[in-house]
C-alpha positions as CSV (number, residue, x, y, z in Angstrom):
1,T,-98.9,180.3,92.3
2,P,-101.5,182.0,94.6
3,T,-101.5,179.0,97.0
4,A,-99.2,176.1,97.9
5,Q,-100.4,172.6,98.5
6,S,-99.7,170.7,101.6
7,Y,-97.9,167.3,101.2
8,A,-98.7,165.9,104.6
9,D,-100.2,162.5,104.6
10,N,-103.2,163.7,106.7
11,E,-104.0,166.6,104.5
12,P,-104.9,165.0,101.1
13,F,-105.9,168.3,99.5
14,S,-105.1,171.3,101.8
15,T,-103.5,174.5,100.6
16,Y,-101.9,177.5,102.2
17,G,-101.6,181.0,101.0
18,H,-98.5,181.7,99.0
19,L,-98.8,184.8,96.7
20,V,-102.0,185.6,98.6
21,E,-102.4,186.1,102.3
22,S,-106.1,185.6,102.5
23,L,-108.9,183.9,100.5
24,D,-112.6,184.6,101.2
25,L,-115.0,182.2,99.5
26,A,-118.6,183.2,98.8
27,E,-121.3,181.1,100.5
28,D,-122.6,180.0,97.0
29,Y,-119.1,178.9,96.0
30,L,-119.4,181.0,92.8
31,S,-116.7,183.6,93.7
32,M,-113.6,184.1,95.8
33,V,-111.8,187.2,96.9
34,C,-108.0,187.0,97.3
35,R,-105.8,189.5,99.0
36,L,-102.2,189.5,97.7
37,R,-99.2,189.6,100.0
38,P,-97.8,193.1,99.8
39,Q,-94.2,191.7,99.9
40,A,-94.6,189.3,96.9
41,R,-92.1,190.1,94.2
42,F,-91.0,188.8,90.9
43,S,-87.4,187.9,90.4
44,D,-86.7,191.2,88.8
45,G,-87.9,193.1,91.9
46,R,-91.2,194.2,90.5
47,P,-94.2,193.6,92.8
48,V,-96.9,191.0,92.1
49,T,-100.1,192.9,91.5
50,A,-103.8,192.3,90.6
51,D,-103.0,193.1,87.0
52,D,-100.7,190.1,86.9
53,F,-103.5,187.8,88.1
54,V,-105.9,189.2,85.4
55,F,-103.2,188.9,82.7
56,S,-102.3,185.4,83.7
57,F,-105.9,184.3,83.3
58,E,-106.4,186.1,80.0
59,I,-103.2,184.9,78.4
60,M,-104.5,181.3,78.6
61,A,-106.5,182.1,75.4
62,H,-103.3,182.5,73.5
63,P,-102.9,179.6,70.9
64,E,-99.4,178.8,72.2
65,Y,-100.6,178.4,75.8
66,S,-100.9,174.7,76.9
67,P,-104.3,173.3,76.2
68,L,-104.0,171.2,79.4
69,Y,-104.0,174.4,81.5
70,R,-106.9,175.8,79.5
71,Q,-108.9,172.7,80.3
72,Y,-107.9,172.5,83.9
73,F,-108.9,176.1,84.6
74,A,-111.9,176.1,82.2
75,D,-114.5,176.6,85.0
76,I,-113.0,179.9,86.0
77,A,-115.1,182.5,84.2
78,R,-112.9,185.5,84.8
79,I,-110.6,187.3,87.3
80,E,-111.7,190.8,88.4
81,K,-109.3,193.4,89.7
82,L,-110.7,195.1,92.8
83,D,-107.6,197.1,93.7
84,E,-103.9,196.8,93.2
85,H,-103.6,194.0,95.8
86,T,-107.1,192.4,95.6
87,V,-108.8,190.2,93.0
88,R,-112.1,188.3,92.7
89,Y,-112.3,185.0,91.0
90,H,-115.7,184.3,89.3
91,F,-116.6,180.6,88.8
92,K,-118.9,179.2,86.2
93,S,-120.5,176.6,88.5
94,R,-120.4,175.5,92.1
95,N,-117.6,173.1,92.5
96,Q,-116.0,172.1,95.8
97,E,-112.6,171.7,94.3
98,L,-112.6,174.8,92.1
99,P,-111.3,177.3,94.7
100,L,-108.4,175.0,95.3
101,I,-107.7,174.6,91.6
102,A,-107.8,178.4,91.2
103,G,-105.0,178.6,93.7
104,Q,-102.8,176.5,91.4
105,M,-102.8,178.9,88.4
106,P,-99.3,180.1,87.4
107,I,-99.1,183.9,87.9
108,L,-96.9,185.5,85.1
109,P,-95.5,189.1,85.2
110,R,-97.6,191.2,82.9
111,H,-94.8,193.7,82.4
112,I,-92.7,190.9,80.8
113,Y,-95.0,188.6,79.0
114,G,-97.6,191.2,78.1
115,A,-95.1,193.9,77.0
116,P,-96.2,195.8,73.9
117,G,-94.9,194.5,70.6
118,K,-94.0,191.1,72.1
119,D,-95.6,187.7,71.1
120,F,-96.1,185.4,74.0
121,G,-95.6,182.3,71.9
122,K,-92.2,183.1,70.4
123,D,-90.4,186.1,71.9
124,F,-89.4,184.8,75.4
125,D,-87.0,181.9,74.9
126,A,-84.2,183.8,76.6
127,V,-86.3,185.4,79.4
128,A,-87.7,183.7,82.4
129,V,-89.1,185.9,85.2
130,G,-91.0,184.2,88.0
131,S,-91.7,184.6,91.7
132,G,-90.1,181.5,93.1
133,P,-87.0,180.9,95.3
134,Y,-84.7,180.3,92.3
135,V,-83.7,182.2,89.2
136,I,-82.2,180.8,86.0
137,E,-78.4,181.3,85.9
138,A,-77.4,179.4,82.7
139,Y,-78.8,176.8,80.3
140,E,-78.3,175.1,77.0
141,F,-81.2,173.6,75.2
142,G,-81.2,169.8,75.4
143,K,-78.2,169.7,77.7
144,Y,-78.6,171.4,81.1
145,I,-80.2,174.1,83.1
146,T,-78.7,175.8,86.3
147,V,-80.7,177.8,88.7
148,R,-79.4,179.8,91.6
149,R,-81.1,180.7,94.9
150,N,-82.4,184.2,94.9
151,P,-81.0,185.9,98.1
152,E,-83.8,188.5,97.8
153,W,-86.6,186.0,97.5
154,W,-89.6,187.6,99.1
155,G,-91.0,184.3,100.5
156,R,-88.0,183.0,102.5
157,D,-89.6,183.8,105.9
158,L,-93.1,182.4,105.2
159,P,-93.9,179.7,107.8
160,R,-94.4,176.9,105.2
161,T,-91.0,177.6,103.5
162,R,-88.8,177.6,106.6
163,G,-86.2,174.9,106.2
164,M,-86.8,174.5,102.5
165,Y,-84.8,175.5,99.4
166,N,-81.3,175.1,101.0
167,F,-79.1,174.7,97.9
168,D,-77.3,177.8,96.5
169,R,-77.3,176.2,93.0
170,I,-79.1,173.3,91.3
171,T,-78.2,171.9,87.9
172,A,-80.4,169.4,86.0
173,R,-78.6,167.6,83.2
174,V,-79.9,165.8,80.2
175,Y,-78.3,162.6,79.0
176,L,-79.1,160.7,75.8
177,D,-79.3,157.3,77.4
178,D,-79.0,155.6,80.8
179,T,-75.4,154.3,80.1
180,S,-74.1,157.9,79.7
181,A,-76.0,158.9,82.9
182,K,-74.6,156.1,84.9
183,E,-71.0,156.9,83.9
184,A,-71.6,160.6,84.6
185,L,-72.9,159.7,88.1
186,K,-69.8,157.7,88.9
187,G,-67.7,160.6,87.5
188,G,-69.3,163.0,89.9
189,E,-71.0,165.1,87.2
190,F,-74.2,165.0,89.3
191,D,-75.2,163.8,92.8
192,V,-78.6,162.2,92.7
193,F,-79.9,159.6,90.3
194,Y,-83.5,158.3,90.4
195,V,-83.5,154.7,89.2
196,S,-86.7,153.8,87.4
197,V,-85.5,150.6,85.6
198,A,-85.8,147.4,87.7
199,K,-83.0,145.7,85.7
200,D,-80.6,148.5,86.5
201,W,-81.4,148.4,90.2
202,A,-81.0,144.7,90.4
203,L,-77.8,144.3,88.4
204,D,-75.9,147.6,88.3
205,F,-74.6,150.0,91.0
206,K,-72.7,147.4,93.1
207,G,-69.1,148.5,92.5
208,P,-66.5,149.9,94.8
209,F,-68.1,153.3,95.3
210,I,-71.3,151.6,96.5
211,Q,-69.3,149.1,98.7
212,R,-67.4,151.9,100.3
213,N,-70.5,154.0,100.9
214,Y,-69.4,156.9,98.7
215,I,-72.6,156.5,96.8
216,L,-75.6,155.3,98.8
217,R,-78.3,153.0,97.5
218,R,-81.6,154.1,99.0
219,E,-85.0,152.4,98.8
220,I,-87.5,154.8,100.4
221,R,-91.1,153.8,100.9
222,H,-93.7,156.4,99.7
223,S,-97.4,156.9,100.2
224,R,-98.3,158.4,96.9
225,P,-101.1,156.9,94.8
226,V,-99.2,154.9,92.2
227,S,-101.7,155.5,89.4
228,M,-102.4,153.4,86.4
229,Q,-99.7,152.6,83.9
230,G,-100.5,150.4,81.0
231,F,-100.9,149.6,77.3
232,V,-103.7,152.0,76.4
233,F,-106.4,151.1,73.9
234,N,-107.5,153.9,71.5
235,L,-111.3,153.3,71.3
236,R,-111.4,155.6,68.3
237,R,-110.1,152.6,66.3
238,P,-112.9,150.2,65.2
239,I,-111.2,147.0,66.3
240,F,-111.0,148.2,69.9
241,Q,-114.7,149.2,70.2
242,S,-115.7,145.7,71.4
243,L,-115.3,145.2,75.1
244,K,-114.8,141.4,74.7
245,T,-112.0,142.1,72.2
246,R,-110.2,144.5,74.5
247,Y,-110.6,142.1,77.4
248,A,-109.2,139.2,75.4
249,L,-106.2,141.2,74.4
250,A,-105.6,142.4,77.9
251,M,-105.9,139.0,79.7
252,V,-103.1,137.4,77.8
253,Y,-100.5,139.8,79.1
254,D,-98.3,137.5,81.3
255,F,-97.2,139.7,84.2
256,P,-95.8,136.9,86.5
257,W,-93.4,135.9,83.7
258,A,-92.4,139.5,83.0
259,N,-91.9,140.2,86.8
260,A,-89.6,137.2,87.2
261,N,-87.7,137.5,83.9
262,L,-87.6,141.3,83.3
263,F,-88.2,143.0,86.6
264,Y,-86.4,140.7,89.1
265,N,-89.6,140.4,91.1
266,Q,-89.6,144.0,92.2
267,Y,-93.1,144.9,91.1
268,T,-96.7,144.3,92.0
269,R,-99.5,144.0,89.5
270,T,-101.8,147.1,89.4
271,R,-105.4,146.2,90.1
272,C,-107.2,149.5,89.7
273,F,-106.7,153.2,88.7
274,F,-106.4,154.5,92.2
275,E,-104.0,152.0,93.6
276,N,-102.1,152.8,96.9
277,S,-104.4,155.6,97.9
278,P,-105.1,155.6,101.7
279,D,-108.9,155.7,101.3
280,M,-109.7,155.6,97.6
281,T,-108.4,152.0,97.0
282,N,-111.2,149.5,97.4
283,T,-111.0,146.3,95.4
284,D,-113.7,144.3,97.1
285,P,-116.9,143.4,95.2
286,P,-119.4,146.3,95.4
287,A,-122.1,146.1,98.1
288,G,-124.7,148.3,99.8
289,R,-124.9,151.8,98.5
290,M,-122.2,151.2,95.8
291,L,-124.0,148.2,94.4
292,E,-127.3,150.1,94.3
293,F,-125.7,153.1,92.7
294,L,-123.9,151.1,89.9
295,G,-127.1,149.1,89.3
296,D,-129.1,152.3,88.8
297,L,-126.4,153.6,86.4
298,R,-126.7,150.4,84.4
299,T,-130.5,150.6,84.3
300,R,-130.4,154.2,83.0
301,H,-127.4,154.1,80.7
302,G,-127.3,150.4,79.6
303,A,-125.0,147.5,79.7
304,A,-122.6,148.9,77.2
305,A,-121.8,151.8,79.5
306,V,-121.9,149.8,82.8
307,P,-120.7,146.2,82.1
308,K,-122.0,143.5,84.4
309,M,-118.5,143.0,85.9
310,A,-118.7,146.4,87.4
311,L,-121.4,145.1,89.7
312,E,-119.9,141.7,90.5
313,K,-116.2,141.4,90.4
314,T,-113.3,142.1,92.6
315,L,-111.1,144.8,91.1
316,R,-108.1,143.4,89.3
317,A,-106.4,143.3,86.0
318,P,-107.9,141.1,83.3
319,G,-106.6,137.5,83.8
320,Q,-104.8,138.4,87.1
321,D,-103.9,135.4,89.3
322,E,-105.0,132.9,86.6
323,P,-102.6,130.5,84.9
324,P,-101.3,131.9,81.6
325,E,-102.5,129.0,79.5
326,K,-106.0,129.3,80.9
327,N,-106.0,133.0,80.1
328,L,-105.0,132.2,76.5
329,K,-107.8,129.7,76.1
330,D,-110.4,132.0,77.6
331,A,-109.2,134.8,75.3
332,E,-109.6,132.6,72.3
333,I,-113.2,131.8,73.3
334,L,-113.9,135.6,73.8
335,L,-112.5,136.5,70.3
336,E,-114.4,133.6,68.7
337,S,-117.7,134.8,70.4
338,V,-117.4,138.2,68.6
339,G,-116.6,136.8,65.2
340,W,-112.8,136.9,65.1
341,R,-111.7,133.8,63.1
342,R,-108.2,132.7,62.3
343,G,-107.2,133.4,58.7
344,P,-104.8,131.4,56.5
345,D,-101.7,133.0,58.1
346,G,-103.0,132.5,61.6
347,I,-104.1,136.1,62.2
348,R,-107.7,136.5,63.0
349,V,-110.1,138.2,60.6
350,R,-113.6,139.6,60.9
351,D,-115.6,141.1,58.0
352,G,-112.4,141.3,56.0
353,Q,-110.4,143.2,58.6
354,R,-107.4,141.6,60.2
355,L,-107.0,141.8,64.0
356,A,-103.8,143.8,63.7
357,F,-102.6,147.0,65.3
358,S,-99.5,149.0,66.2
359,L,-98.1,149.8,69.6
360,L,-96.6,153.3,69.6
361,L,-93.5,153.8,71.9
362,G,-91.6,156.9,72.8
363,E,-88.6,155.2,74.3
364,P,-86.6,152.1,73.2
365,T,-86.6,150.8,76.8
366,W,-90.2,149.7,76.3
367,E,-89.3,147.4,73.4
368,R,-88.0,144.5,75.6
369,I,-91.2,144.8,77.6
370,A,-93.4,144.8,74.5
371,E,-91.8,141.9,72.8
372,P,-93.1,139.1,75.1
373,Y,-96.6,140.6,74.9
374,Q,-96.3,140.7,71.2
375,S,-95.4,137.0,71.1
376,R,-98.4,136.1,73.4
377,L,-100.7,138.0,71.1
378,R,-99.3,136.2,68.1
379,S,-100.2,132.9,69.8
380,L,-103.8,134.3,70.1
381,G,-103.9,135.1,66.4
382,V,-103.3,138.8,66.9
383,E,-100.7,140.8,65.0
384,M,-99.1,143.7,67.0
385,T,-96.3,145.7,65.4
386,V,-94.1,148.0,67.5
387,E,-93.3,151.5,66.4
388,T,-90.7,153.5,68.4
389,L,-90.4,157.2,67.8
390,Q,-88.3,160.1,69.0
391,P,-89.9,161.8,72.0
392,A,-91.0,164.9,70.1
393,E,-92.7,163.0,67.3
394,F,-94.2,160.6,69.9
395,Q,-95.8,163.6,71.8
396,N,-97.0,165.0,68.5
397,R,-98.8,161.8,67.6
398,L,-100.4,161.6,71.1
399,Q,-101.7,165.1,70.9
400,R,-103.4,164.2,67.6
401,F,-104.6,160.8,69.0
402,D,-102.8,159.2,66.1
403,F,-102.1,155.8,67.5
404,D,-103.7,152.4,68.0
405,M,-102.2,151.5,71.3
406,M,-99.5,153.2,73.4
407,V,-98.0,153.3,76.9
408,T,-98.9,156.0,79.3
409,V,-99.4,156.7,83.0
410,F,-102.7,158.1,84.4
411,S,-101.3,160.1,87.3
412,H,-103.5,161.0,90.3
413,S,-103.2,162.7,93.6
414,N,-104.8,161.7,96.9
415,S,-107.6,164.1,96.1
416,I,-108.9,163.4,92.6
417,G,-111.1,166.0,91.0
418,N,-111.4,168.1,87.9
419,E,-108.5,166.5,86.1
420,Q,-110.6,163.4,85.7
421,L,-112.8,165.2,83.3
422,Y,-109.8,165.7,81.0
423,L,-108.7,162.1,81.3
424,F,-112.1,160.3,80.9
425,G,-114.8,162.9,80.0
426,S,-116.6,162.7,76.7
427,E,-116.0,166.4,75.9
428,A,-112.2,165.8,76.2
429,A,-112.3,162.9,73.8
430,D,-112.7,165.3,70.9
431,T,-110.3,168.0,72.3
432,E,-107.0,167.6,70.5
433,G,-104.2,167.8,73.1
434,S,-106.3,166.5,75.9
435,R,-105.3,163.5,78.0
436,N,-108.4,161.4,77.1
437,F,-106.1,159.2,75.1
438,N,-108.7,156.3,75.1
439,G,-111.3,158.4,73.4
440,L,-113.8,157.3,76.0
441,K,-117.3,158.6,75.6
442,N,-119.4,156.9,78.3
443,P,-122.6,158.6,79.7
444,A,-122.3,156.7,83.0
445,V,-118.7,157.8,83.4
446,D,-119.7,161.4,82.6
447,E,-122.4,161.3,85.3
448,V,-120.0,160.0,87.9
449,L,-117.4,162.6,86.9
450,Q,-119.9,165.4,87.5
451,S,-120.9,164.0,90.9
452,L,-117.2,163.6,91.7
453,V,-116.2,167.2,91.0
454,Q,-119.3,168.5,92.8
455,A,-118.7,166.4,96.0
456,R,-119.0,168.4,99.1
457,T,-117.5,166.0,101.6
458,R,-114.4,163.7,101.6
459,A,-116.7,160.7,102.0
460,D,-118.7,161.6,98.8
461,L,-115.4,162.2,96.9
462,V,-114.2,158.8,97.9
463,F,-117.5,157.1,97.1
464,Y,-117.7,158.6,93.5
465,G,-113.9,158.0,93.0
466,Q,-114.4,154.3,93.8
467,A,-117.4,154.2,91.5
468,L,-115.3,155.7,88.7
469,D,-112.6,153.2,89.3
470,R,-115.0,150.3,88.9
471,L,-116.5,151.8,85.7
472,L,-113.0,152.3,84.2
473,M,-111.8,148.9,85.0
474,A,-115.0,147.2,83.8
475,N,-114.7,149.0,80.5
476,C,-111.1,147.6,80.1
477,L,-109.4,150.8,78.8
478,V,-105.9,149.6,79.4
479,V,-103.7,146.5,79.8
480,P,-102.6,147.2,83.4
481,H,-98.9,147.1,84.1
482,W,-97.3,147.1,87.6
483,H,-96.3,149.4,90.4
484,I,-93.8,149.8,93.2
485,T,-94.3,151.6,96.5
486,R,-90.6,152.4,97.0
487,D,-88.4,155.1,95.4
488,R,-85.0,153.9,94.3
489,L,-82.2,156.5,94.6
490,L,-78.4,156.6,94.2
491,V,-77.0,159.5,96.2
492,W,-73.5,160.7,96.7
493,N,-72.8,160.7,100.5
494,K,-72.7,164.5,100.9
495,F,-76.2,165.5,102.0
496,G,-78.2,166.1,105.1
497,Q,-82.0,165.5,105.2
498,P,-84.9,165.8,107.6
499,A,-85.7,163.0,110.0
500,V,-89.2,162.7,108.5
501,H,-89.3,162.0,104.8
502,C,-92.0,163.7,102.7
503,A,-93.6,160.5,101.4
504,Q,-96.2,162.3,99.2
505,L,-93.6,164.0,96.9
506,L,-91.6,162.5,94.1
507,P,-88.0,161.9,95.2
508,D,-86.4,164.6,93.0
509,S,-88.7,167.2,94.5
510,V,-87.9,166.0,98.1
511,V,-84.1,166.3,97.4
512,R,-84.5,169.7,95.8
513,D,-86.8,171.2,98.3
514,F,-85.8,169.7,101.7
515,W,-82.3,168.3,101.6
516,W,-79.1,170.3,102.2
517,Y,-75.4,170.2,101.4
518,D,-73.4,168.9,104.5
519,P,-69.8,170.2,104.5
520,E,-68.7,167.7,107.1
521,R,-70.0,164.8,105.0
522,V,-68.2,166.2,102.0
523,A,-64.9,166.5,103.8
524,A,-65.2,162.9,105.1
525,L,-66.0,161.7,101.6
526,E,-63.0,163.5,100.0
527,K,-60.7,162.1,102.7
528,A,-62.0,158.6,102.2
529,R,-61.7,158.7,98.5
530,A,-58.1,160.0,98.7
531,A,-57.2,157.0,100.8
532,S,-59.5,154.5,99.0
533,A,-61.0,153.9,102.4
534,P,-64.6,153.0,103.2
535,L,-67.0,155.4,104.9
536,P,-69.2,154.1,107.8
537,A,-72.6,153.0,106.7
538,P,-75.1,155.7,107.6
């Protein structure tokens, strides 16, 4: 990419030149001139040129190119070649974040992917040429991929890359299920396992290898926004277009029971979309400027767009901190108030339509989590069926918005921006392949989104981000799940790592980019294993 993002806690969205050595932004923010580093090379040795920048922008129009990228870079009008090592980005509108977004565009080699007679969408499954520190050595679809460090990598002496990319080879393996992966870890087929299932962390990984410190259990606190995970309502479905109906369905989810019985009390209930952000998280009732702003939105766009609870309530999940039986009774009252009456079989009916829907899952792991919720809904007079698909079919259904309810994660960085348009903007609701899974079309949300992406200061960005959070929660788009502010890792005791952990990155990225292979630790491990002796606790 042209630039590389900083992952320091005190630089929420700062970037440094990578393929480019300088960026000159016009005073009107409508164009930016970039000077390429003369030493930048692709892995086949060819130089990175202005032609590659122009090609990389133009190829996004190809039908096989990811629609997410097309949406993300939609406000870049064009890239103009000024000379072999200089380009000018032209922007469609003034947007504080857009110059930073432009620096994230993948730069592809024109001489490879734009070669005459080649089709970008189907002719390159055996070719991968990039400009990063690793090149592909071997792979087998659906099984593994191995990359090796490029000894001729042009960027190894850049200030920001010193001390990074220390492994000569890295292999990522694919396993069909967690049981196979656990056995493979113990057998030494791979070295690092990121544990995402609370049950596994609580009950497994306590055998001799753990007790002797051959494999280390690591819980590492992170400072990433944890984002919103939940059961997502598809508002395109008629039964979910009523806020009271959605709220009733959401408030009967019994998180305390699930945390105690399924998650071994490892999680915390998620209260808002921007949870665990250092300055974006604010769950207090709105006051002052925020209250005035939300009130004005309600006056202009109506109560349907800005529900009253956006102006009054502490941010939290529906029914959070209330007794489960009270939530069930309150949910019954809400459903009755909008005309849902119990039918002969106990399932509620309104205007001849049953209150019944399907929960679409992409992994069987979710079934044990969905079943208790399914039972609670049945008590409420709601029929939820569960449909589990293979990952490819699941993704295909999501792209077409062909679901009633499903599970997803709305991921965010510490500096939210244009990506919010594709998560919650009205235009994205009708764009197949977008991430506006809810189908949300809300004029108040659209107005806040425009203010958010045009914010000129961090204070304004935070203000509009908090306003967006309140609108999203008040409109009850999801049944919020849970979060954890620690990463759980199992690591063979053979690596060195920096004294300061990069708390903004996901753990697999931290291991890959910052750790190193320690020969002394490996020798000690082999000696201890041969003697079945313990290693000292690090």
